[in-house]
C-alpha positions in Angstrom: 0.0 0.0 0.0 2.9 2.4 0.9 4.6 1.6 -2.5 1.3 2.2 -4.4 0.7 5.5 -2.7 4.2 6.7 -3.4 3.9 5.6 -7.1 0.6 7.5 -7.4 2.1 10.6 -5.8 5.0 10.5 -8.3 2.6 10.1 -11.1 0.5 13.1 -9.9 3.6 15.3 -9.7 4.8 14.4 -13.2 1.3 14.8 -14.6 0.9 18.2 -13.0 4.3 19.3 -14.4 3.3 18.2 -17.9 -0.1 20.0 -17.7 1.6 23.1 -16.5 4.0 23.1 -19.6 1.0 22.7 -21.9 -0.8 25.5 -20.1 2.2 27.8 -20.2 2.5 27.2 -24.0 -1.2 27.6 -24.5 -1.8 24.1 -25.8 -4.6 22.9 -23.6 -7.4 24.6 -25.6 -8.0 23.6 -29.3 -7.5 26.4 -31.8 -10.6 28.2 -33.0 -11.6 27.5 -36.6 -13.5 30.1 -38.6 -15.1 29.2 -41.9 -16.7 31.5 -44.4 -18.0 31.2 -48.0 -16.0 32.7 -50.9 -17.7 34.6 -53.8 -19.2 32.4 -56.4 -16.4 33.0 -58.9 -13.9 31.4 -56.6 -15.3 28.0 -57.5 -11.9 26.2 -56.9 -12.1 27.2 -53.2 -15.7 27.8 -52.0 -14.9 27.7 -48.3 -12.1 29.5 -46.5 -10.8 28.2 -43.2 -8.9 30.4 -40.8 -7.3 28.9 -37.7 -7.2 31.3 -34.8 -4.9 31.2 -31.7 -6.8 29.5 -28.9 -8.0 31.5 -26.0 -5.6 30.8 -22.9 -7.1 29.3 -19.8 -7.0 31.5 -16.7 -5.2 30.2 -13.6 -8.5 29.4 -11.9 -9.7 27.5 -15.0 -6.5 25.6 -15.0 -6.8 24.6 -11.4 -10.4 23.4 -12.0 -9.1 21.3 -14.9 -6.5 19.8 -12.7 -9.0 19.0 -10.0 -11.4 17.3 -12.5 -8.5 15.4 -13.9 -7.3 14.3 -10.6 -10.8 13.0 -9.7 -10.9 10.8 -12.7 -7.3 9.5 -12.1 -8.1 8.6 -8.5 -11.1 6.6 -9.7 -9.1 4.8 -12.3 -6.4 4.1 -9.7 -8.9 2.7 -7.2 -11.0 0.8 -9.8 -8.2 -1.1 -11.6 -9.1 -1.6 -15.2 -11.4 1.4 -15.4 -11.1 3.7 -18.3 -12.3 7.4 -18.6 -15.3 6.1 -20.7 -16.3 4.0 -17.7 -16.4 6.8 -15.2 -20.0 8.0 -16.0 -21.3 4.4 -15.5 -20.4 4.5 -11.9 -23.6 4.9 -9.9 -22.0 6.2 -6.7 -20.8 9.3 -8.5 -24.3 10.7 -8.2 -24.6 9.9 -4.5 -24.8 13.0 -2.2 -22.3 11.8 0.4 -19.7 10.7 -2.2 -19.8 14.2 -3.9 -19.4 15.9 -0.5 -16.4 13.7 0.6 -14.6 13.8 -2.6 -14.9 17.7 -3.0 -14.4 18.9 0.6 -12.1 16.6 2.4 -8.4 17.2 1.6 -6.1 14.7 0.0 -4.4 13.7 3.2 -7.5 11.5 3.9 -8.2 8.0 2.6 -11.8 7.5 1.6 -13.6 4.2 1.5 -17.1 4.4 0.1 -19.5 2.0 1.9 -16.8 -0.8 2.0 -18.1 -4.4 2.1 -16.0 -6.6 4.5 -15.7 -10.3 5.3 -16.7 -10.7 8.9 -17.7 -13.8 10.7 -18.1 -15.7 7.5 -20.4 -13.2 5.9 -20.1 -10.0 3.9 -21.2 -6.8 5.7 -21.6 -3.3 4.3 -20.2 -0.6 6.6 -20.7 3.1 6.7 -18.3 5.3 4.9 -14.7 5.3 6.3 -12.5 8.3 6.1 -9.0 7.6 7.4 -6.9 10.5 8.4 -3.5 10.8 10.1 -4.9 10.8 13.6 -8.6 10.1 13.2 -10.9 7.5 11.5 -14.3 9.0 10.8 -17.2 6.7 10.4 -19.8 8.7 8.5 -23.4 8.6 7.6 -24.9 11.4 5.4 -28.4 12.9 5.5 -29.1 15.0 2.5 -32.4 16.7 3.2 -32.4 20.5 2.5 -33.5 22.5 5.6 -35.0 19.3 7.0 -35.2 18.4 10.7 -34.2 14.9 11.8 -35.8 13.9 15.1 -33.2 11.7 16.9 -34.6 8.6 18.8 -33.4 5.1 19.8 -35.9 3.4 17.5 -35.0 1.7 14.3 -36.2 4.7 12.3 -36.1 8.5 12.8 -38.7 11.0 11.7 -37.4 13.1 8.8 -39.3 16.5 8.7 -38.7 18.1 5.4 -39.1 21.9 4.8 -42.1 21.2 2.5 -44.1 18.1 2.3 -45.1 15.3 4.7 -42.9 13.8 7.3 -41.3 10.4 6.5 -39.1 7.9 8.3 -35.5 7.1 7.6 -33.4 4.3 8.9 -31.6 5.2 12.2 -28.0 5.9 11.0 -26.7 5.1 14.5 -27.4 1.4 13.9 -24.9 1.3 10.9 -22.3 3.4 12.7 -22.3 1.2 15.8 -21.9 -1.9 13.7 -19.1 -0.2 11.7 -17.3 0.8 14.9 -17.3 -2.7 16.3 -16.0 -4.2 13.2 -13.3 -1.5 12.6 -12.0 -2.0 16.2 -11.6 -5.7 15.6 -9.7 -5.1 12.4 -7.5 -2.5 14.1 -7.2 -3.7 17.6 -4.1 -1.6 18.5 -5.2 1.7 16.8 -4.1 4.5 18.9 -5.9 7.3 17.2 -9.5 8.5 17.5 -12.4 6.5 16.0 -15.2 9.1 15.6 -18.8 8.2 14.6 -20.4 11.1 12.7 -23.9 11.7 11.4 -23.8 14.7 9.0 -26.7 16.8 7.6 -24.9 19.7 5.8 -28.2 21.3 4.9 -30.4 20.0 7.8 -30.8 20.1 11.5 -31.2 17.7 14.4 -33.7 17.7 17.2 -33.6 15.8 20.5 -29.8 15.5 20.5 -28.8 13.6 23.5 -26.6 15.3 26.1 -24.4 12.2 26.6 -23.4 10.7 23.2 -20.6 9.0 21.5 -21.7 10.2 18.0 -21.1 13.7 16.6 -24.2 15.3 15.0 -23.1 17.8 12.5 -25.9 20.2 11.3 -26.0 23.1 8.8 -24.8 25.5 11.4 -21.8 23.3 12.4 -20.7 22.0 9.1 -18.3 24.6 7.7 -16.3 25.0 11.0 -16.3 21.3 11.4 -14.9 20.7 8.0 -12.2 23.3 8.5 -11.2 21.6 11.8 -11.2 18.2 10.2 -8.9 19.3 7.3 -6.6 21.3 9.7 -6.0 18.0 11.6 -4.6 16.3 8.5 -1.6 18.3 7.2 0.4 15.3 6.0 0.0 11.6 5.3 1.6 9.4 7.8 3.1 5.9 7.2 1.1 4.3 10.0 -2.1 5.8 8.5 -1.3 3.9 5.2 -0.6 0.7 7.1 -4.1 1.1 8.7 -5.6 1.6 5.3 -3.9 -1.5 4.0 -5.3 -3.6 6.9 -8.8 -2.4 6.2 -8.4 -3.0 2.4 -7.2 -6.5 3.2 -10.5 -7.2 5.0 -12.7 -6.0 2.1 -14.6 -8.2 -0.2 -13.0 -7.8 -3.7 -14.5 -8.0 -7.2 -13.0 -7.5 -10.6 -14.0 -4.1 -11.9 -15.6 -5.5 -15.2 -17.8 -7.7 -13.0 -18.9 -4.8 -10.9 -20.0 -2.9 -14.0 -21.9 -5.9 -15.4 -24.0 -6.3 -12.2 
């Protein structure tokens, strides 16, 4: 895992340098082609084509291009055998929690999207895992806009949307508790913080218990919490990568093409 991480970092550095050279020489945008019709007597060349110098990208456009490119490269690296044409076929790209985690957590975190692990002779789907240098976050996302989630000990919570009727959602604490139990068995000597988190970036929580082992991050808390999370992760540590390797070894594996065919 450490060798793979180092190889990917070297690839990223060389790719950024190559893209920077293309950007500096204005070769990232295709040239503009203008066509116009000649008068009728120029029958040997009815259409004139003029190639104009391409419009250079601004620095902010270049950085956006690099970010989008890095996203695709990470997916290809994680999904061995994936091509750029396969990327739109991946259903989790449209999932709310995935988009938030990929875009807002810094690159010093390792992200496992609902990993499926082999545990007690069965396969079990866990909550999202985000492994930082000093913290492992077990995360469940709630995507209601201006919704209120009424916390309870039952198997379901009441989800009260801004408009429309109330409905019930599965209590995310059930999955988080199961995930914590399994992760602690896979990493029995882990000396960092394993933090369960239920996140509603656009919503709110009601009946939050005074004594709790889970963080509840609502709309009002989300931005300062994300800033704190990224500040805690200035660099990637070797032990962090070893912990990721142990978790990956426990996951159920499937060839990428088989995954697409399901």
